[in-house]
C-alpha positions in Angstrom: -7.8 23.6 78.7 -6.2 22.1 81.8 -8.4 21.1 84.8 -6.7 23.7 87.1 -7.3 26.7 84.8 -10.7 28.4 85.3 -12.6 30.6 82.8 -10.8 33.8 84.0 -7.3 32.5 84.6 -4.3 33.0 82.4 -2.6 29.8 81.1 0.8 29.3 82.6 2.4 29.3 79.1 1.0 32.8 78.4 2.1 34.1 81.8 5.6 32.9 81.2 5.9 34.8 77.8 3.9 37.9 78.8 6.3 40.7 79.4 3.9 42.5 81.7 3.4 39.5 83.9 7.2 38.9 83.9 8.0 42.4 85.1 5.2 42.5 87.7 6.3 43.9 91.1 6.6 41.3 93.8 4.5 43.3 96.2 1.7 43.4 93.7 1.6 47.2 93.7 1.4 49.2 90.5 2.5 52.6 92.0 5.5 54.6 90.8 9.0 53.5 91.6 11.5 55.5 93.5 13.3 56.6 90.3 10.1 57.9 88.8 9.4 59.9 91.9 12.9 61.4 91.8 12.6 62.3 88.1 9.2 63.9 88.7 10.5 66.0 91.6 13.5 67.2 89.7 11.4 68.1 86.7 8.9 70.0 88.9 11.7 71.9 90.7 13.4 72.7 87.4 10.2 74.1 85.9 9.6 76.3 88.9 13.1 77.6 88.8 12.9 78.3 85.1 9.7 80.3 85.6 11.3 82.2 88.4 14.4 83.0 86.4 12.3 84.2 83.5 10.5 86.6 85.8 13.7 87.9 87.3 15.4 88.4 83.9 12.4 90.2 82.4 12.2 92.5 85.4 16.0 93.2 85.3 15.9 94.0 81.5 13.9 97.1 82.3 16.7 98.6 84.4 19.5 97.2 82.2 18.1 98.8 79.0 17.7 102.1 80.8 21.2 102.0 82.3 23.1 101.0 79.2 20.8 102.6 76.6 19.9 99.3 74.9 17.0 99.3 72.6 14.5 96.5 72.0 16.8 94.9 69.4 19.7 94.7 71.9 17.7 93.2 74.7 16.5 90.4 72.8 
């Protein structure tokens, strides 16, 4: 062990080959990047819209089946 390396330090040869250390953010933060935040927001909004659409369609099917005489097999 070199004289500058302490008991808890990482040898420089390991830090150079460690992919986690090589990809560390320069500000030292480990928070989400901008792309991750955008993907999370788009996914959350898509999930909310999908649930809303499901509720609207299931409510509309009641009137559609009465209006056009569609049975349970036709509504799907």
